[in-house]
VOBA-1610 file (N, C-alpha, C; in pm, whole numbers, padded with zeros to 5 digits, always signed):
BEGIN
Met-02073+01132+04859Met-02116+01258+04780Met-01998+01287+04680Ile-01869+01271+04711Ile-01772+01271+04623Ile-01776+01177+04515Ala-01782+01061+04538Ala-01804+00948+04452Ala-01914+00973+04342Ser-02008+01020+04395Ser-02143+01051+04314Ser-02096+01171+04224Arg-02016+01264+04255Arg-01978+01368+04171Arg-01867+01304+04055Leu-01787+01214+04103Leu-01679+01184+04010Leu-01740+01080+03906Leu-01860+01007+03926Leu-01917+00917+03840Leu-01948+00973+03698Pro-01994+01087+03674Pro-02024+01125+03548Pro-01864+01153+03472Leu-01787+01193+03545Leu-01657+01224+03494Leu-01591+01092+03428Val-01594+00984+03531Val-01544+00852+03495Val-01632+00793+03371Leu-01753+00806+03364Leu-01837+00767+03243Leu-01805+00839+03131Phe-01766+00979+03124Phe-01701+01065+03022Phe-01579+01003+02965Ile-01492+00987+03049Ile-01352+00932+03028Ile-01364+00796+02956Ala-01464+00691+03005Ala-01482+00572+02965Ala-01542+00586+02814Gly-01610+00680+02777Gly-01662+00710+02649Gly-01559+00714+02555Phe-01447+00747+02582Phe-01305+00768+02488Phe-01222+00664+02511Ser-01253+00547+02593Ser-01165+00439+02615Ser-01117+00387+02476Pro-01001+00348+02475Pro-00938+00258+02375Pro-01017+00138+02352Leu-01091+00077+02451Leu-01159-00036+02448Leu-01261-00026+02344Gln-01305+00079+02319Gln-01410+00098+02197Gln-01345+00085+02064Ala-01216+00061+02060Ala-01148+00046+01931Ala-01212-00079+01855Gln-01239-00074+01731Gln-01289-00193+01674Gln-01260-00199+01527Glu-01277-00328+01477Glu-01253-00352+01325Glu-01386-00308+01255Ile-01365-00235+01153Ile-01485-00188+01079Ile-01502-00243+00934Arg-01406-00299+00885Arg-01396-00370+00759Arg-01286-00487+00724Tyr-01328-00577+00660Tyr-01241-00692+00635Tyr-01235-00703+00491Ile-01115-00700+00441Ile-01122-00695+00267Ile-01026-00803+00235Asp-01082-00898+00136Asp-01007-01017+00105Asp-00998-00998-00049Ile-00868-00977-00099Ile-00847-00972-00241Ile-00749-01068-00293Thr-00744-01176-00212Thr-00657-01312-00258Thr-00682-01360-00384Gly-00814-01361-00421Gly-00859-01423-00555Gly-00880-01317-00649Val-00846-01190-00618Val-00877-01064-00734Val-00776-01037-00813Gln-00815-01039-00957Gln-00713-00986-01047Gln-00736-00827-01058Gln-00625-00747-01002Gln-00656-00606-00985Gln-00661-00546-01133Arg-00756-00443-01163Arg-00764-00378-01266Arg-00706-00243-01274Thr-00583-00229-01330Thr-00507-00102-01303Thr-00484-00018-01439Glu-00525-00083-01540Glu-00501-00005-01679Glu-00576+00121-01697Leu-00534+00236-01733Leu-00576+00343-01759Leu-00576+00385-01915Arg-00693+00449-01969Arg-00709+00481-02092Arg-00669+00629-02139Tyr-00634+00648-02256Tyr-00609+00784-02312Tyr-00645+00798-02454Pro-00676+00915-02503Pro-00708+00929-02636Pro-00613+00876-02733Pro-00654+00835-02841Pro-00567+00811-02964Pro-00465+00915-03005Ala-00352+00866-03032Ala-00248+00957-03074Ala-00280+01021-03195Pro-00247+01140-03233Pro-00275+01212-03356Pro-00188+01155-03469Pro-00220+01179-03586Pro-00152+01120-03704Pro-00003+01155-03698Val+00077+01057-03743Val+00210+01090-03747Val+00242+01205-03835Ser+00331+01290-03787Ser+00378+01420-03871Ser+00515+01390-03917Cys+00553+01404-04036Cys+00681+01395-04090Cys+00728+01525-04148Arg+00849+01547-04126Arg+00923+01665-04171Arg+00987+01642-04312Ala+01018+01752-04373Ala+01092+01734-04513Ala+01206+01672-04489Asn+01285+01650-04382Asn+01409+01586-04368Asn+01394+01444-04338Gly+01260+01394-04334Gly+01240+01258-04313Gly+01212+01210-04172Ser+01241+01305-04068Ser+01216+01274-03944Ser+01067+01279-03915Cys+01003+01188-03834Cys+00856+01178-03806Cys+00848+01192-03659Val+00724+01253-03607Val+00688+01263-03484Val+00552+01177-03466Asp+00517+01102-03364Asp+00390+01034-03352Asp+00308+01123-03245Gly+00359+01197-03167Gly+00290+01280-03068Gly+00270+01208-02927Gly+00290+01076-02933Gly+00264+01003-02808Gly+00381+01018-02712Tyr+00350+01044-02576Tyr+00451+01060-02475Tyr+00386+01004-02328Gly+00470+01006-02229Gly+00413+00961-02104Gly+00508+01006-01988Gly+00475+01004-01863Gly+00568+01036-01765Gly+00488+01050-01630Ala+00576+01072-01516Ala+00524+01087-01395Ala+00616+01199-01308Ser+00556+01262-01232Ser+00628+01350-01135Ser+00577+01305-00997Ile+00685+01329-00897Ile+00649+01291-00759Ile+00673+01407-00670Gly+00572+01455-00572Gly+00605+01577-00497Gly+00635+01516-00364Asp+00734+01550-00293Asp+00784+01497-00186Asp+00772+01576-00061Gly+00784+01531+00036Gly+00778+01610+00186Gly+00841+01536+00307Ala+00770+01574+00421Ala+00828+01509+00529Ala+00710+01498+00643Pro+00714+01414+00727Pro+00620+01392+00820Pro+00604+01530+00927Asp+00506+01569+00990Asp+00514+01680+01074Asp+00450+01618+01209Ile+00524+01635+01292Ile+00480+01578+01439Ile+00340+01618+01481Arg+00314+01746+01439Arg+00180+01825+01483Arg+00072+01765+01407Asn+00085+01686+01301Asn-00016+01642+01232Asn-00106+01541+01332Pro-00219+01557+01344Pro-00318+01470+01429Pro-00348+01348+01359Gln-00323+01324+01250Gln-00340+01194+01168Gln-00215+01104+01190Ala-00240+00974+01217Ala-00131+00879+01245Ala-00197+00722+01211Leu-00109+00646+01156Leu-00140+00500+01110Leu-00027+00407+01175Arg-00094+00292+01208Arg+00009+00174+01216Arg-00027+00058+01144Ile+00060+00001+01079Ile+00044-00111+00980Ile+00091-00238+01049Asp+00014-00327+01098Asp+00057-00452+01144Asp+00048-00566+01044Leu+00158-00644+01016Leu+00151-00759+00954Leu+00107-00885+01041Leu-00003-00930+01027Leu-00068-01014+01127Leu-00025-01164+01096Arg-00006-01198+00968Arg+00014-01342+00920Arg+00078-01335+00779Val+00155-01432+00762Val+00199-01480+00616Val+00198-01622+00613Asp+00154-01676+00492Asp+00142-01816+00467Asp+00170-01843+00340Pro+00279-01920+00294Pro+00361-02018+00416Pro+00460-01916+00479Val+00531-01961+00593Val+00641-01900+00637Val+00763-01925+00580Glu+00772-02050+00498Glu+00868-02084+00424Glu+00858-02028+00275Ile+00914-01893+00250Ile+00897-01820+00140Ile+00967-01848+00020Asp+00921-01915-00083Asp+00970-01924-00210Asp+00968-01805-00317Pro+01078-01742-00348Pro+01069-01614-00437Pro+00999-01646-00549Glu+00982-01768-00606Glu+00910-01784-00722Glu+00751-01816-00704Ile+00699-01809-00587Ile+00570-01840-00541Ile+00506-01717-00480Pro+00409-01657-00513Pro+00343-01568-00419Pro+00317-01629-00288Phe+00294-01534-00185Phe+00260-01590-00049Phe+00139-01488-00007Glu+00075-01545+00093Glu-00037-01473+00143Glu-00021-01397+00260Ala-00071-01264+00248Ala-00024-01178+00367Ala-00156-01113+00419Glu-00171-01094+00562Glu-00279-01033+00609Glu-00233-00901+00698Phe-00274-00790+00666Phe-00231-00656+00740Phe-00355-00619+00818Arg-00321-00531+00910Arg-00428-00458+01006Arg-00362-00315+00982Val-00468-00218+00924Val-00439-00080+00922Val-00517-00009+01041His-00455+00048+01118His-00496+00101+01244His-00480+00269+01247Asn-00605+00318+01282Asn-00593+00465+01287Asn-00554+00477+01440Thr-00429+00524+01463Thr-00375+00560+01589Thr-00362+00705+01610Gly-00425+00786+01534Gly-00436+00933+01548Gly-00539+00979+01631Leu-00565+01114+01625Leu-00654+01180+01706Leu-00776+01221+01609Val-00774+01201+01502Val-00890+01237+01399Val-00913+01134+01316Pro-01037+01147+01246Pro-01062+01017+01152Pro-00969+01065+01032Ile-00936+00947+00969Ile-00852+00943+00851Ile-00937+00862+00732Asp-00947+00932+00595Asp-00995+00861+00489Asp-00890+00778+00415Leu-00923+00651+00390Leu-00839+00552+00325Leu-00893+00489+00205Pro-00828+00469+00092Pro-00873+00400-00034Pro-00872+00259+00007Ile-00971+00170-00049Ile-00983+00047-00010Ile-01018-00034-00139Ser-01018+00014-00248Ser-01057-00066-00385Ser-00939-00111-00449Pro-00944-00238-00490Pro-00848-00306-00556Pro-00816-00254-00704His-00917-00201-00765His-00927-00147-00923His-00921-00012-00924Leu-00812+00032-00991Leu-00785+00159-01025Leu-00867+00200-01155Ser-00875+00113-01247Ser-00942+00138-01377Ser-01074+00173-01326Asp-01154+00133-01235Asp-01300+00168-01208Asp-01309+00293-01171Leu-01210+00390-01145Leu-01211+00513-01091Leu-01212+00607-01207Gln-01166+00563-01337Gln-01143+00656-01445Gln-01278+00695-01500Pro-01307+00816-01550Pro-01431+00865-01615Pro-01441+00793-01737Ser-01581+00792-01772Ser-01597+00728-01906Ser-01541+00784-02027Asp-01513+00912-02010Asp-01454+00991-02136Asp-01285+00974-02086Pro-01213+00914-02169Pro-01070+00880-02148Pro-00996+01025-02160Ser-01036+01119-02212Ser-00962+01253-02222Ser-00971+01333-02107Ile-01052+01295-02002Ile-01070+01374-01875Ile-00975+01325-01773Glu-00917+01426-01716Glu-00810+01381-01590Glu-00899+01362-01486Phe-00847+01282-01378Phe-00897+01251-01257Phe-00816+01237-01167Ser-00846+01256-01037Ser-00770+01234-00902Ser-00813+01132-00832Tyr-00723+01056-00759Tyr-00744+00949-00675Tyr-00640+00934-00568Phe-00675+00862-00451Phe-00586+00847-00359Phe-00537+00675-00376Ser-00422+00657-00328Ser-00373+00526-00326Ser-00288+00510-00198Ile-00283+00371-00126Ile-00215+00320-00044Ile-00150+00206-00062Ala-00015+00189-00059Ala+00057+00071-00061Ala+00082-00007+00080Leu+00030-00120+00083Leu+00069-00194+00207Leu+00163-00280+00174Val+00283-00258+00270Val+00413-00301+00235Val+00464-00416+00353Ala+00510-00530+00290Ala+00568-00627+00355Ala+00735-00605+00366Met+00774-00567+00463Met+00930-00528+00471Met+00999-00644+00569Val+01124-00679+00493Val+01212-00803+00543Val+01319-00736+00616Thr+01359-00770+00726Thr+01492-00742+00774Thr+01555-00866+00835Ala+01683-00870+00851Ala+01748-00989+00893Ala+01739-01009+01028Glu+01739-01145+01066Glu+01745-01186+01212Glu+01876-01152+01250Pro+01899-01149+01380Pro+02018-01102+01449Pro+02118-01200+01412Gln+02244-01165+01388Gln+02344-01247+01366Gln+02352-01305+01230Gln+02246-01251+01142Gln+02246-01331+01002Gln+02291-01226+00920Ala+02320-01274+00792Ala+02355-01196+00689Ala+02261-01068+00654Glu+02313-00980+00588Glu+02199-00867+00565Glu+02100-00902+00473Val+01973-00866+00505Val+01875-00909+00413Val+01777-00771+00408Arg+01757-00746+00278Arg+01668-00620+00262Arg+01574-00656+00160Ser+01456-00656+00179Ser+01352-00702+00066Ser+01208-00625+00111Leu+01130-00625-00002Leu+00996-00587+00038Leu+00899-00630-00072Gly+00770-00623-00030Gly+00674-00668-00137Gly+00560-00571-00099Phe+00471-00537-00201Phe+00348-00448-00143Phe+00211-00463-00242Val+00102-00439-00189Val+00003-00434-00272Val-00060-00292-00261Val-00124-00252-00367Val-00179-00111-00361Val-00334-00118-00389Leu-00403-00029-00301Leu-00539-00008-00300Leu-00571+00145-00343Tyr-00664+00165-00409Tyr-00707+00296-00461Tyr-00845+00350-00413Gly-00879+00469-00431Gly-01005+00507-00396Gly-01021+00676-00449Ser-01151+00705-00451Ser-01180+00858-00469Ser-01307+00875-00401Pro-01321+00994-00334Pro-01451+01033-00271Pro-01566+01043-00389Glu-01527+01045-00498Glu-01643+01053-00606Glu-01695+00919-00660His-01629+00796-00588His-01687+00669-00613His-01724+00606-00489Gly-01844+00589-00473Gly-01894+00513-00328Gly-01841+00384-00325Gly-01795+00361-00194Gly-01743+00221-00170Gly-01600+00198-00188Ser-01532+00309-00245Ser-01365+00306-00283Ser-01302+00357-00174Met-01365+00424-00073Met-01295+00487+00045Met-01353+00427+00171Val-01272+00444+00300Val-01344+00416+00416Val-01279+00532+00507Ser-01368+00573+00607Ser-01329+00674+00697Ser-01292+00594+00841Leu-01166+00599+00871Leu-01132+00523+01006Leu-01149+00629+01104Lys-01234+00613+01205Lys-01213+00701+01339Lys-01093+00653+01430Pro-01057+00740+01518Pro-00930+00691+01611Pro-00967+00569+01674Gly-00884+00492+01657Gly-00885+00363+01720Gly-00947+00251+01634Glu-01015+00277+01522Glu-01068+00189+01434Glu-00958+00125+01346Trp-00993+00017+01288Trp-00885-00033+01192Trp-00974-00120+01076Ile-00894-00172+00972Ile-00943-00269+00859Ile-00823-00357+00868Arg-00885-00458+00826Arg-00787-00591+00785Arg-00793-00608+00632Val-00688-00643+00577Val-00668-00673+00438Val-00594-00797+00398Lys-00644-00900+00345Lys-00587-01024+00317Lys-00549-01019+00149Thr-00423-01040+00123Thr-00391-01044-00015Thr-00264-01142-00053Asn-00256-01151-00170Asn-00133-01224-00227Asn-00022-01137-00267Met+00102-01176-00263Met+00198-01066-00301Met+00329-01148-00307Arg+00429-01083-00401Arg+00559-01142-00389Arg+00671-01046-00362Leu+00788-01088-00307Leu+00877-00994-00267Leu+00954-00948-00394Arg+01023-00842-00397Arg+01080-00772-00515Arg+01224-00846-00527Thr+01263-00870-00423Thr+01404-00943-00429Thr+01404-01027-00299Cys+01490-01127-00331Cys+01511-01231-00212Cys+01660-01257-00203Pro+01702-01306-00097Pro+01843-01354-00069Pro+01876-01481-00154Ser+02002-01463-00193Ser+02045-01591-00268Ser+02077-01710-00207Glu+02071-01686-00084Glu+02100-01825+00017Glu+01987-01846+00112Pro+01983-01989+00154Pro+01877-01982+00271Pro+01895-01892+00377Val+01802-01836+00441Val+01827-01747+00551Val+01700-01728+00639Ser+01701-01712+00764Ser+01596-01678+00839Ser+01578-01528+00863Ala+01464-01485+00860Ala+01434-01306+00877Ala+01323-01287+00952Arg+01290-01162+00955Arg+01167-01110+01015Arg+01091-01016+00923Ile+00958-01026+00907Ile+00889-00964+00814Ile+00785-00885+00912His+00782-00748+00861His+00679-00662+00922His+00607-00580+00822Gly+00510-00484+00880Gly+00434-00394+00801Gly+00470-00258+00784Gly+00446-00203+00687Gly+00465-00056+00645Gly+00377-00013+00559Phe+00375+00123+00504Phe+00283+00178+00404Phe+00356+00304+00338Trp+00282+00339+00226Trp+00291+00475+00178Trp+00172+00524+00122Leu+00112+00636+00153Leu-00004+00688+00123Leu+00013+00819+00020Arg-00065+00821-00078Arg-00039+00905-00194Arg-00178+00958-00245Ser-00167+01085-00299Ser-00278+01161-00375Ser-00204+01166-00515Asn-00281+01142-00617Asn-00247+01131-00752Asn-00350+01191-00849Thr-00294+01260-00938Thr-00359+01302-01068Thr-00325+01257-01187Tyr-00420+01195-01257Tyr-00385+01128-01392Tyr-00452+01224-01509Arg-00343+01254-01594Arg-00382+01350-01700Arg-00357+01282-01821Pro-00465+01251-01888Pro-00443+01185-02025Pro-00420+01288-02139His-00370+01250-02246His-00358+01331-02365His-00351+01239-02479Pro-00364+01290-02608Pro-00383+01226-02715Pro-00225+01127-02743Gly-00246+00992-02735Gly-00123+00941-02746Gly-00058+00883-02615Gly-00100+00929-02508Gly-00022+00894-02370Gly-00083+00970-02257Ser-00012+00971-02149Ser-00057+01026-02029Ser+00057+01066-01916Ser+00032+01144-01818Ser+00118+01169-01727Ser+00042+01158-01605Thr+00113+01141-01478Thr+00061+01131-01358Thr+00139+01208-01256Ala+00070+01317-01182Ala+00135+01379-01090Ala+00103+01318-00947Ile+00200+01270-00871Ile+00203+01196-00736Ile+00230+01277-00648Asn+00175+01282-00523Asn+00207+01356-00403Asn+00215+01273-00288Asn+00324+01231-00218Asn+00339+01172-00100Asn+00263+01233+00015Leu+00182+01172+00080Leu+00111+01206+00209Leu+00184+01158+00319Tyr+00176+01226+00440Tyr+00258+01204+00554Tyr+00175+01192+00675Pro+00086+01110+00700Pro+00039+01096+00829Pro+00140+01016+00930Asn+00154+01055+01056Asn+00262+01001+01127Asn+00256+00852+01140Val+00348+00795+01158Val+00369+00659+01170Val+00388+00593+01301Thr+00300+00519+01354Thr+00313+00442+01487Thr+00378+00322+01466Pro+00508+00304+01510Pro+00571+00183+01478Pro+00497+00062+01534Ser+00507-00056+01460Ser+00466-00185+01513Ser+00575-00232+01617Asp+00510-00320+01714Asp+00607-00355+01803Asp+00699-00457+01754Pro+00836-00458+01747Pro+00922-00566+01688Pro+00896-00698+01752Ala+00844-00701+01858Ala+00808-00827+01928Ala+00699-00907+01841Thr+00633-00823+01774Thr+00531-00896+01698Thr+00558-00907+01569Trp+00696-00871+01509Trp+00751-00910+01373Trp+00728-01074+01357Leu+00711-01102+01217Leu+00692-01252+01207Leu+00829-01306+01152His+00849-01430+01200His+00976-01504+01157His+00934-01572+01025Val+01030-01569+00929Val+01002-01636+00794Val+01143-01697+00757Asn+01148-01794+00666Asn+01266-01857+00633Asn+01245-01849+00478Phe+01362-01804+00414Phe+01377-01799+00254Phe+01428-01939+00208Ile+01349-01973+00096Ile+01396-02117+00046Ile+01487-02078-00082His+01607-02135-00090His+01694-02094-00181His+01704-02211-00294His+01684-02173-00427His+01674-02279-00531His+01811-02248-00602Pro+01907-02366-00579Pro+02027-02373-00651Pro+02023-02352-00806Ser+02116-02307-00862Ser+02118-02295-01001Ser+02095-02445-01073Glu+02016-02430-01183Glu+01991-02567-01261Glu+02131-02595-01327Gln+02217-02514-01355Gln+02335-02560-01414Gln+02429-02601-01322Gln+02463-02735-01320Gln+02565-02809-01243Gln+02673-02846-01318Asp+02790-02851-01258Asp+02911-02883-01306Asp+02896-03028-01368Ser+02932-03053-01482Ser+02913-03194-01523Ser+03059-03259-01535Lys+03064-03376-01500Lys+03193-03466-01509Lys+03189-03531-01635Pro+03326-03536-01703Pro+03336-03598-01830Pro+03301-03744-01812
//
């Protein structure tokens, strides 16, 4: 009798089991040339004063609104770097990286998945628009007992709820995989072994075009971060290219 009463409760709990976690999208942009150029209206005619100084009216800029994570936020993400190829990284050559973006929070989270920012802009280049962006980051740290190594590379995806297919909603436990090519921003000057792992930054953005230029208002978003297990960080080696200039003997 007790077992029969417990059975519905067991089935209810099983309905929320992490075993139902699943991959809902695989995105391969290794062969994609990203379109990120944004347009703005032409600059007004150059205006010159009597003293000979001229102003063309064109200007641009960006502002960033910052904040901090809130432990009470039910949204959370974990970014796992699953694979890099090759593991012998040449700073002069892009390498292939594969990320898993996993919703580890308690509620759904909407994420941008389009490689093309340009496709989100209205047909009228004078109209401002808003969009989301997520940078998937490959972060390098030194192996124990090695020289200090700090480097990163990243790829950015974009999306807007107004553009179908540019966003994806991840339910708790769901994930997407993204395969891309990237370069590291800096590399050590000598051969060294290191470990590489995943990270991210998530932003909302508003692009404001004006005659002759534009500005972008950027706001960092802070879902909580579930750290990846350091035991899963990938081991890589940096290839060092000595200077082509060699001391010559007379």
